[in-house]
N, C-alpha and C positions, 0 to 999 in steps of 0.2 A: 665431885657435883660437874654436870657437862652441860654448861651456860651456852658456853662460848666453841665454836670450831673455829681454830685458826686456819686452815687448810684453804688458802683461795681460791685452789682449782676443786675443789669437791662439791658438787652438784649439791642444790637444795631441796631437800625433801618434799614431795609435793602435800600440802596440805588437805585433807576434805573438808567439802561444805558446812560450814555451819554458822549459825544465825546470829547476827550480830549483837556483843552486848553492851549493857549500856556505857555513857562515855565515863560516870561515874569510877567504873570497875576499871577504863584503863590507869586511871590515875593513881588506884589503888596496887594495879597489878605493876607498877610503873616504879614504884614505891618500894614494894616487896624487891624487887627485881635488883635496884640499885645499892639495896643492904647487902642483898647478897652476895653479890660483884665484890664490895668493898669488904666484906670482913674476907670472903674467898682466894680473893686474887689481888688482896692486898691495895686498891685503888687503881687495878690494869685496866678499867672500863675508860676509858682516856675521851674528853667531850672529840665529837668529828668523828664516830664509829672507828679509833682508833685502838688497839688491844695489844695485851702486853701480858705475855706470861713467863714465870720461867719452869723448865720443862725438867731438867737434873744436871747431872756432872757423871763427866768421861773420867775415872778416876786415873792417876798419874801411872799405875801401873801400864797401861794400856798402852803407854810409848807418848805421852802427851806434853814430852820436852822439844819436838819438831816442832819446826812453825806451823800455824793455823793455816788449815787446809779446808775450805769449802769449795763444791762442785757440785752441780745438779742437782741439788739440795740437799747434799750429805756431805759429812761430817769425815776426814781421816785421818789416821795416825798411823805412825811409822815407829816399828820396834826393830833394833839392831843388834845382833848377836854374830858375831865376830866379821866375817865376810859377808854376811846373810844379812837384808833387812824383812820387814813382814809389813806391807802395807793392810789398812784395814780400815773396812769400809762403816760407819756407824748410820743408822736412819735416825733423825733428831727427836719422832713425835711417835708415840703418846709420852715418851721419855728414852734418852738415849739408849740405844741398843743396837748390840754389833750384829751386823748382816752377813760378813763374810771376810775373810784375810786369804790375803794371797803372796807370796816371793818375788821378790824385784830380781832381777838379774845384779850384778855385780859389776857396777859401774866401772869405765875405765880409769878416772878418777881417784878410786878407792886407792888409799894408801894402807898396806897392812900393817908397815910399824907402827904407824899411831892410829890405825883402826878412824882416820877421820874420811867421811866419805863424804861427797857434793852433795847440794842441795837437790831433792825431789819435786817438781809439780807435778801439780792431777788438776786437767782439765777436762771439762763434756762437751763433747762436741759429735752432732750428729747420731746421739743414740749409744757411741761408745765413749770410756776413759782411757784419756791420752796420760801416760803417766812418763814424766823426761825424769831420766837420772843425771844431772849435772847438766852438761854439754851433749850425751848420751847414754846409753841407748834410750828409745823409746817403746813403751808397750801398750799396746789397746788392749783394753778390759770391757768386759760385758760387765757393765754398770749391775746387773739382780746378782749374780755368784760370782766374779772377781775372777772367771774364767779369762784366760789368755787366748785372745784372739788373733791376735799378729803384732810383729817386731820388725823395728827397724835401728838399725846401729847408728844415726844421727838424732837431732830434734826432728821434729814434724811441724809442719803449719797445716793449717785449713783452709779451703777457701769454696764455701757452700759442702757440699758432701763430698770433697773430692782432698784427701790429705795430697803435701810435696811432701819432697824432699831435697836438699841440696848435697850432692856426692862431689867432693873434689878428687880429682885423681893424679896422683904422683907419682914420679917418677923414681924406679927401684934403687934404692942406698939414698934417699934424699932425707930418711928420717933422724931426726934432730937428737944424738945421745943426752941426756937430759944431767947426767951424771959430769958431764966434760966442763961442763958451764963455760962455752966457749961462747963470744958476742958476735952477735950479728942480726937480720934480720929472720923472725920464724913464720912459716905460713901452716894453718893449720885446717887437720883434715874434721867432716860430718864427726868424729868420735872423741873431737881433743886433741889429737895429736900433733904436735909440733913437725915440723918439714925445714929442711935449709935453702930451698926452691920453691919459686911458686906452683900451682897444679900444669900439667901439662892442659888437662881440660876441665869441665865441671859437667856434670850432666843431673838435670834438673828433672823427675821420676814426680808423674802423679800416680795417686794410690788410690782404690777403693776403701772408701772409709770405714767399712764393714768386713773386708776381707784382708786387707793389706796388700790386693793384687795389684800389679803393675800396671795402670792403665794405659800410657806414655812415657817416652824419653824423650828430652830436648837435650845435645848436646851441643857446647862450647868451645872454642877453645881459651885457655887462660882461666883466669878467676873469675865467677860471674856472683850477683845476688839475684835472689829471686823472695816475691813480697807477693802477699793477697791484695787484689782490687776488689771494694765492691761493688755492687753495681750488677746489671743483669746484659750477657752473663757472665757469672761467676768468671775471675780473669787469674793472673799469675804473671806479672811483670817482670822481665828478664832484664838487669843488667849489666852489658858486656863493656871494655873498655871500647868499643865504637858504636854500641848501637842499644836502642832499649826496644824487647820485644814484650808486647801483649800477648799471651795464649790463651785460649779457654782452658779453663780450668778442668773441665769434663774429660775434654777430649785431645786437648794439647797442641789443638790448629792453632795457629801462629792468625791474630787476628787484625792487627798490623805493626810494622817496622817503623822507627825513626833511627836515623843515622846521627850519633852526637860527635858536635867538632871538639876539634883540639883548638885550649885557650891558650894562646901565648906561647904554642909549641910544648904546652902538655897536656897530658888525658885525663879522663876522668879516674879519680881515687877514691870517691865513698860514693853512695847509693841508699835510700830509705825513700817510704812513701809515706806519708801523710796524712789520711782523712782520702782525698781526689786527686791530692798532689805526690808528685814525683822530685823527689829531690838530689841533684847529681852536683856532687862537690867536687874542686878542681885545688888542692890544698896545696899544691907548690907555689900557685898563683895569687890564693884567696878570692877565689871567685865561685861562687853557687848560682847554677840554674834549676829555673823551676817549669817542671811539665805538668800539664794536664793527665792524669795517670789512666785514662780512657783513651780520648782521642792521640794522648801523644804529642800535642800543640804546645810549640815552648810560652810560656805566659812571661817568663822576666829573666833577666840577668841582674846580681848585683855582685857588689865586689864586699865580703866579712872582713868587717873592722876587730872584731872578738870573733870569740865561740858562736857559732849561729844556732847552738840548740843550749844555751846555761844547762846548766845542773836545777837550776831553780824555776824552769820554766819546762812541763811536762805536759804532751800531747797537743803543744802549740807551736807555729813557727816564729821565733824570737829571737833577737839578736841585741847585744848587750849596745849605749850609746852612752859614753862619760860613765855617769854616776844612774843611769836609768835604764831597764830592759825596756826595749821596744814590741811590741806584737802587731805580728806584721799582717798583711792582708795577702790569705795567700795564693788571690786571686792576679795581685799586681805585685806581690814583692813588697810595697811602702807601708811604714808605721802606721799602724790604727790609732795605736796609742799607748802610754807611756803609765810604766809606774818604778817606786824607787827601786833600783835594783839590788835591796837587801831583803825583799819580800820575794815569795815564792808564788809561783803561778801554774795549777793544777786544772787539767779541763776537766770539769765535774757534772752531772746531773742537767746535761744543756748549756753549762755556762763554764766559767773561770772562779777558782777557788781562789781569793788572795788570802795567804795566809805570810804570819810572820817568817823569815826564812831563819835563825836561829830557835825558837820554840815551837814554832810549825801553829801557834795559836791561831784560830781564823779570823778575819775581820769581815768578809761579805764574799758573798757570791756575786759575779759582776757578770755584764752579758758579753758575750764572746765580741760581737762585733762592734760594742763602742769603750766595752771597759766602765758604762756607768752601773750602780750598784741596782743589784736586783734584790736581794737577801740579806737584812743585818745579822751578821754570826756574832759581835760582842758576848761575850759572854761566856761560850763555849770552847774547851779547853782546847781539842784536839779534833781533826778528819779522824773515822772509823777508816781501815781499808775497807774497800768494796769495791762493786762491778762500777767504773766511775760513769760510763753512760746514761746507765739506771738511776742512778740517787745518789746523792750527798748525805752518808749518816756520820752523827757527829755524838761530844761526850765530853761531858763537863765533871769536875768535880766538887761535890756536895761539903758542907761546912761538918756534917756530921760522920765523913769517911765516904756514903755512900758516890754511887757515880749514877747519873741522869744522861738519858741515850734520846734524839731526836733525829731526825730525815727531815730531807729536802727534796721532794720529787720535780723532776722537768715542768716547768712553768708555775711551779709556786712562788709563792711570795714572801713565805714567812716559813718557818721551822714549824712541822708540827713535833710535839713531845712523844715518844714511846713508853717512857717508863724509868723507873730510878731502881738499881741493886745495891746491896749492903756489903756484896763479897767484895774480897781485896784483890788485887790483882791489877796489872794496865795493861799488857797486850789483848787487844780482840781483833777481831773482823766480823765483818756482816754480809750477809747477800741481801733479797728482796722477800728473806722471809725468817732470816734466822741472825742473831746475834751470839757470837761466843768470846771466852774470856778465857785468859789462862789466869790462873793462882794455885798455891803451893798443893792442892788438894787433885789439882788436873785442870780438866777444860768445862768449863759452868756453861749451858746453851738457853739461850729464852728465845721463845716466838711472836713474832708480832706481826702485825696485820695495820697497816695506813692507809 
């Protein structure tokens, strides 16, 4: 019975002109449809135009013991056999079916003695799939058939339609003998290999996302970091020990540069980008500088009393202040609001998820600027992994053993209940179309529309 089409991208079929039925017929038709939905979908037609439907099972034999991966509206599983691994793409609907399988290159961190591999991540970007094995390599695949488009020795980051890599070039003879166990500082290459000396230079390369062709190369002495910067044009921020350099992601052209100062005789030691904020840390003197990531103008300087990014603060600028966590204003660096240090803060759905640091139980979705509660989440068991900027997926356990799922979209003031499942299993992930949970039988897939 196909009363509901859950694909939100599918166009509606045009209806031919017809004579309007009398009003009493709408009432009977509505009652018939409601009864049919209740019997067929187990109550999946919920108020407010929200639908929930079980699609089916991907069996455990397909390699469902690996971490659940959703990307580009598809589900991915991995099967290992000796030193080889195979990635399989599954289309979730009308019921889960195999699309294609592709062999993955052997990672540098594969241990032949134990058979242990590094983790594999799958990302959809610019019409390709980027599959990264541990710290590297990265393989770009055609999402329709799994054909290899190009490969990179290290991890690939994207900025618009451009991919970029960071390749640290070391002096010959500095590769660390891991069997020696010798102490000392280690420096890692793009493919995860340790070296005993810092790199002589670092090359940042811009790549065509579709072909892997090198579009531009920027070389700097020593070690640098490179981070994507949103806005127009898409950009890459390169942080070296003496300067910030903003590059056009498509061409590699230098948009602007900014010298970095010494602080009490110390140079920069850490760098990252958080939204439109570039952070430069001086670990030896416990100082952090904040810069506008596009204009490169300095916004603030602050002393770091504790860890500048506590483990319980994700996607926000935070600092510990005694028994509290302060959420800082990215423009001024000053505290905006405080929460107890035992709470976890995660940027989700345009706000901040306020959850218990030990159990993960959500309490509120709060305003990012003020900390004022926006959505009451009491009674929900935990947040489900999903795209943080687009939504907040929630799950709670029911007394009969089932699980109910809900969602909060940006701007909403309450949780929309999606549906309930009676299947066992605790590990779940979701995106803006599907929820996937693991149980002893494999991976179970639901579709929803909110």
